[in-house]
Structure formats: C-alpha cells, structure tokens
C-alpha positions in Angstrom: 35.6 -122.2 62.2 32.3 -124.2 62.0 30.4 -123.6 58.6 27.2 -123.3 60.6 28.5 -120.0 62.2 28.2 -118.1 58.8 25.1 -117.5 56.7 25.8 -117.6 53.1 22.9 -116.1 50.9 21.8 -118.1 48.0 21.3 -115.0 45.7 23.1 -111.5 46.4 19.9 -109.4 45.3 17.7 -111.0 47.9 16.5 -108.0 50.2 17.0 -108.4 54.1 13.7 -109.3 55.8 12.5 -108.3 59.2 9.6 -110.4 60.4 8.4 -111.5 56.9 8.7 -107.9 55.6 11.2 -105.9 53.7 12.3 -102.5 55.1 9.9 -100.6 52.9 6.9 -102.9 53.5 7.7 -102.6 57.4 7.8 -98.9 57.2 4.4 -99.0 55.3 3.1 -100.6 58.1 4.7 -99.3 61.2 4.2 -95.8 60.5 0.4 -95.8 60.3 0.2 -97.9 63.4 2.6 -95.5 65.2 0.3 -92.5 64.0 -2.7 -94.5 65.0 -1.7 -95.2 68.4 -0.9 -91.5 68.7 -4.4 -90.5 68.0 -6.0 -93.5 69.8 -7.3 -95.4 66.4 -5.0 -98.5 66.5 -7.5 -100.8 64.6 -8.2 -98.2 61.9 -4.4 -97.5 61.3 -3.9 -101.3 61.2 -6.3 -101.8 58.5 -4.7 -98.7 56.8 -1.4 -100.3 57.0 -2.6 -103.4 55.7 -4.3 -101.7 52.7 -1.1 -99.8 52.1 0.9 -103.1 52.3 -1.4 -104.6 49.9 -1.2 -101.7 47.6 2.8 -101.5 47.8 3.2 -105.2 46.9 0.8 -104.7 43.8 2.9 -101.8 42.6 6.3 -103.8 43.5 5.2 -107.1 41.7 8.7 -108.7 41.6 10.5 -105.6 41.3 12.7 -103.5 43.8 11.6 -100.2 45.4 14.5 -98.5 43.4 12.7 -99.3 40.1 9.5 -97.8 41.6 11.6 -94.6 42.2 13.0 -94.8 38.8 9.4 -95.0 37.2 8.0 -92.1 39.7 11.1 -89.9 38.5 9.9 -90.4 34.8 6.2 -90.2 35.3 5.7 -87.5 37.9 6.3 -83.8 37.6 9.6 -82.5 38.0 8.8 -80.5 41.1 8.0 -83.6 43.1 11.8 -84.7 43.6 13.4 -81.2 42.9 16.8 -82.3 42.2 19.5 -79.9 41.7 22.1 -82.0 39.8 19.9 -84.0 37.4 17.8 -82.4 34.8 14.1 -82.6 34.9 12.1 -85.6 33.7 10.3 -83.6 31.1 13.7 -82.9 29.1 13.6 -86.2 27.0 16.3 -85.2 24.4 20.0 -84.9 25.3 22.3 -82.5 23.7 25.2 -83.8 22.1 
C-alpha cells in the first residue's frame, strides 16, 4: 500500500467540492442553466445563476447550508416547512 493512493483530509468538516463549487452552489448554478437551455435563454440564465451564486455565498459567509436551514426554520412562518413531528417555530416556550 502506497500512501499516495489515499486522500486524507486536513479537516473533517471541509465540504466536498465539485469543480470549485460545493453541492448547494453547484445546484444554484446548474438548475437555472438547465431551465435557460429549455427556454432558449442560456445567457440570461447564466447571469441569473451567477447572481444567485453570489447571493448564496453572501448568505453563507463561512457557515454551512444546515445553519441556513436552521435560521430559516426560526425566522420564516411555520407553514413554510410544515414539519409533522416538530413544533412550529412560533412556539418559543417549552412545557416542563
């Protein structure tokens, strides 16, 4: 076994990157591009994907996408997520 055959990450929480983008950033670029190809507006969708990418990176700013989901749960109305097993975010006091 040669040590060059295995990749050992420096940190465990580094997200996997695909062509310089994390998975959520890649989806923000690829989905508008696919829709733009479908409606024959590739350049406009490429610009929209770039704007959405900059907006996503501004929102994330060093945090993970799960922290953004957590913030959205507490800040948005309960009907946005509509979880069955968790109480709504408007319930701030716990019984007990």
